[in-house]
C-alpha positions as CSV (number, residue, x, y, z in Angstrom):
1,M,33.8,11.7,4.0
2,V,32.8,10.3,7.4
3,P,33.3,13.7,9.3
4,F,31.3,15.4,6.6
5,F,28.4,12.9,7.1
6,D,28.7,13.5,10.9
7,A,28.5,17.3,10.4
8,I,25.4,17.0,8.2
9,S,23.8,14.7,10.7
10,A,24.6,17.0,13.6
11,I,23.2,20.0,11.7
12,G,20.0,18.2,10.8
13,M,19.4,16.9,14.4
14,S,20.2,20.3,15.9
15,L,17.6,22.0,13.6
16,E,15.1,19.3,14.4
17,A,15.6,19.6,18.1
18,L,15.1,23.3,17.8
19,L,11.9,22.7,15.9
20,V,10.7,20.4,18.6
21,W,11.5,22.9,21.3
22,R,9.6,25.6,19.4
23,L,6.6,23.4,18.9
24,F,6.4,22.9,22.6
25,D,7.3,26.4,23.6
26,R,4.6,28.0,21.4
27,H,2.0,25.4,22.3
28,L,1.8,24.3,18.7
29,V,1.8,20.7,19.7
30,R,-1.9,21.0,20.5
31,R,-2.7,22.7,17.3
32,Y,-0.6,20.5,15.0
33,P,-0.4,17.1,17.0
34,F,0.2,14.9,14.0
35,F,3.0,17.0,12.6
36,S,4.6,17.3,16.0
37,A,4.4,13.5,16.5
38,F,6.2,13.0,13.2
39,V,9.0,15.4,14.0
40,F,9.5,14.0,17.4
41,Y,9.7,10.4,16.0
42,D,12.2,11.5,13.3
43,L,14.4,13.2,15.9
44,V,14.5,10.1,18.1
45,R,15.1,7.9,15.1
46,A,18.0,10.0,13.9
47,L,19.6,10.0,17.3
48,L,19.4,6.2,17.6
49,D,20.8,5.7,14.1
50,F,23.6,8.1,14.8
51,V,24.6,6.4,18.0
52,C,24.3,2.9,16.5
53,A,26.4,3.8,13.5
54,H,29.2,5.0,15.7
55,L,29.1,2.0,17.9
56,S,29.3,-0.2,14.8
57,W,26.5,-2.4,16.0
58,P,25.9,-5.3,13.5
59,F,22.1,-4.6,13.3
60,F,22.5,-0.9,12.3
61,G,21.4,-1.5,8.7
62,R,18.3,-3.3,9.8
63,L,17.5,-0.7,12.4
64,Y,18.0,2.1,9.9
65,W,15.8,0.7,7.2
66,T,13.1,-0.5,9.6
67,S,12.9,3.0,11.2
68,E,13.0,4.6,7.8
69,T,10.1,2.5,6.5
70,I,8.0,3.3,9.5
71,E,8.8,7.0,8.9
72,D,7.7,6.7,5.3
73,C,4.3,5.5,6.5
74,L,4.1,8.2,9.2
75,L,4.6,10.9,6.6
76,F,0.9,10.4,5.9
77,L,0.4,12.2,9.2
78,I,1.6,15.4,7.6
79,V,-0.9,14.9,4.7
80,W,-3.7,14.5,7.3
81,E,-2.5,17.4,9.4
82,V,-2.7,19.7,6.4
83,F,-6.2,18.5,5.4
84,R,-7.7,18.7,8.9
85,S,-6.1,22.2,9.5
86,L,-7.0,23.7,6.2
87,F,-10.7,22.8,5.8
88,I,-12.8,23.9,8.8
89,Q,-15.1,21.3,10.2
90,K,-18.2,23.5,10.2
91,S,-18.1,24.0,6.5
92,V,-19.3,21.8,3.7
93,L,-15.9,22.2,2.1
94,P,-14.3,19.3,4.0
95,H,-16.9,16.9,2.4
96,L,-16.2,18.2,-1.1
97,A,-12.4,18.2,-0.5
98,E,-12.6,14.7,1.1
99,K,-14.3,13.2,-1.9
100,T,-11.7,14.7,-4.3
101,L,-8.8,13.6,-2.1
102,L,-10.3,10.1,-1.8
103,A,-10.5,10.0,-5.6
104,V,-6.9,11.1,-6.0
105,S,-5.8,8.6,-3.3
106,S,-7.7,5.7,-4.9
107,L,-5.7,6.3,-8.1
108,A,-2.3,7.3,-6.6
109,L,-1.9,4.6,-3.9
110,P,-2.6,1.5,-6.1
111,L,-0.5,3.0,-8.9
112,G,2.4,3.6,-6.5
113,A,2.1,0.1,-5.1
114,L,2.0,-1.4,-8.6
115,L,5.1,0.6,-9.7
116,C,6.9,-0.3,-6.6
117,W,6.2,-4.0,-7.1
118,S,7.1,-3.8,-10.8
119,Q,10.4,-2.1,-10.2
120,T,11.3,-4.4,-7.4
121,S,10.6,-7.5,-9.6
122,L,12.6,-6.0,-12.5
123,I,15.7,-4.8,-10.7
124,H,15.8,-7.1,-7.7
125,P,13.9,-10.3,-8.7
126,A,15.3,-12.2,-5.7
127,N,13.9,-9.8,-3.1
128,H,10.3,-9.3,-2.1
129,F,10.7,-5.9,-0.4
130,I,13.3,-3.2,-1.1
131,P,13.0,-0.3,1.4
132,S,14.6,2.3,-1.0
133,I,12.1,1.5,-3.7
134,F,9.2,1.5,-1.2
135,E,10.4,4.9,0.0
136,Q,10.6,6.3,-3.5
137,Y,7.0,5.6,-4.4
138,M,5.6,6.4,-1.0
139,N,7.2,9.8,-1.2
140,L,5.9,10.3,-4.7
141,T,2.4,9.4,-3.6
142,Q,2.5,11.7,-0.6
143,S,3.8,14.6,-2.5
144,L,1.0,14.2,-5.1
145,L,-1.6,14.2,-2.2
146,L,-0.1,17.3,-0.7
147,L,-0.1,19.1,-4.0
148,A,-3.7,17.9,-4.6
149,I,-4.7,19.5,-1.3
150,A,-2.9,22.7,-2.3
151,G,-4.8,22.7,-5.5
152,L,-8.1,22.2,-3.7
153,A,-7.3,25.1,-1.4
154,R,-6.6,27.4,-4.3
155,Y,-9.7,26.3,-6.2
156,Y,-12.0,26.9,-3.1
157,R,-10.1,30.2,-2.3
158,V,-8.9,28.9,1.1
159,P,-5.9,31.0,2.2
160,L,-2.8,29.3,3.5
161,G,-1.2,30.7,6.6
162,R,2.6,30.5,7.1
163,N,2.3,27.2,9.1
164,L,0.4,25.4,6.4
165,R,2.6,26.8,3.7
166,G,5.5,25.3,5.4
167,L,3.8,21.9,5.6
168,V,2.4,21.9,2.0
169,F,5.2,23.3,0.0
170,G,8.2,22.4,2.2
171,S,7.0,18.8,2.6
172,G,5.5,18.4,-0.9
173,F,8.6,19.5,-2.9
174,F,11.0,17.7,-0.5
175,L,9.1,14.4,-1.0
176,L,8.9,14.9,-4.8
177,L,12.6,15.6,-5.1
178,N,13.5,12.8,-2.7
179,S,11.6,10.3,-4.8
180,M,13.4,11.6,-7.9
181,V,16.8,11.2,-6.2
182,F,16.0,7.6,-5.3
183,A,14.9,6.9,-8.8
184,A,18.1,8.4,-10.3
185,T,20.2,6.5,-7.7
186,E,18.6,3.2,-8.7
187,L,19.2,3.9,-12.4
188,L,22.7,5.2,-12.0
189,I,23.8,3.0,-9.1
190,G,27.6,2.9,-8.7
191,L,28.1,5.9,-11.0
192,L,27.1,8.7,-8.6
193,P,27.8,7.5,-5.1
194,D,27.8,11.1,-3.7
195,W,24.1,11.4,-4.5
196,Q,23.4,9.7,-1.2
197,L,24.2,13.1,0.3
198,L,21.4,14.8,-1.5
199,P,18.5,13.4,0.6
200,S,20.2,14.5,3.8
201,L,21.0,18.0,2.5
202,M,17.4,18.4,1.2
203,Y,16.0,17.3,4.6
204,I,18.2,19.9,6.3
205,S,16.7,22.5,4.0
206,V,13.1,21.4,4.6
207,T,13.7,21.3,8.4
208,A,15.0,24.8,8.3
209,F,11.9,25.8,6.2
210,W,9.7,24.1,8.8
211,L,11.5,26.0,11.6
212,W,10.8,29.3,9.9
213,S,7.2,28.3,9.2
214,F,6.4,27.2,12.8
215,W,8.5,29.8,14.7
216,D,5.2,31.3,15.7
217,Y,1.5,30.3,15.4
218,A,0.4,31.7,12.0
219,P,-2.8,29.9,10.9
220,S,-4.8,30.4,7.7
221,G,-6.3,33.8,7.1
222,A,-9.8,34.9,7.4
223,R,-12.6,32.7,6.0
224,T,-13.2,33.2,2.4
225,A,-16.5,34.1,0.8
226,V,-17.1,30.5,-0.2
227,E,-16.7,29.3,3.4
228,I,-19.0,32.1,4.7
229,E,-21.7,31.1,2.3
230,D,-21.3,27.5,3.3
231,L,-21.6,28.4,7.0
232,Q,-24.7,30.6,6.4
233,A,-26.3,27.8,4.4
234,A,-25.5,25.3,7.2
235,D,-26.9,27.7,9.8
236,K,-30.1,28.0,7.8
237,W,-30.4,24.2,7.4
238,N,-29.9,23.8,11.2
239,I,-32.6,26.3,12.0
240,V,-35.1,24.5,9.6
241,R,-34.2,21.1,11.0
242,A,-34.6,22.3,14.6
243,A,-38.0,23.8,13.7
244,A,-39.1,20.6,12.0
245,T,-38.0,18.5,15.0
246,R,-40.0,20.7,17.4
247,S,-43.1,20.4,15.2
248,V,-42.8,16.6,15.2
249,R,-42.4,16.5,19.0
250,R,-45.5,18.7,19.4
251,G,-47.5,16.4,17.2
252,Q,-46.4,13.4,19.2
253,D,-47.4,15.2,22.4
């Protein structure tokens, strides 16, 4: 089983290294800095974990779960990357989408924290923090946020380019399935030990999907009718505000 784990790790790191190279080669790091930072961190983390595991260092377990917990938090960079790339800053859509996203977050984050605390207290009453349970609910929350953003984009008729499709659907479904696997592993612990392979296999799949999505720069399509109307309204408002400002200045002079 160990050679099989090593093969999976090698494939995953190779795909991720290729993705990092492509992000730099196509100058996508400047266009998607938060996603690029996450991928680079995950590649370095995977390399360190792989080396430490084969050196049999005693603190490997602590290193693995510490780096994994940090990565769970950094996954919010992908959520923010999708949001900032999808809704243009000159439109009023970001304000509407931001309010909706904040409403979803205000419900999803406390609910995820409550469920995490409840499950930890129920299954492991002697421990205060269980990284696997934390990862389970963080991934669930992040997947719901990504799907909420996708729903907003569809509602406001904002097209998704290939880059953002890779982020939204690849990340969203991976995080959702990963949280389900963690939940099943907690419930069926000891019965299905081979299930620990599933997160690694799923991550290889999503990395391959990201590699296809970011092979070239493919942003969202042309602005929709809703965005054009928003921009026109904003331009009119800027003209009226500038005229009013000039009138006030003349009166003061």
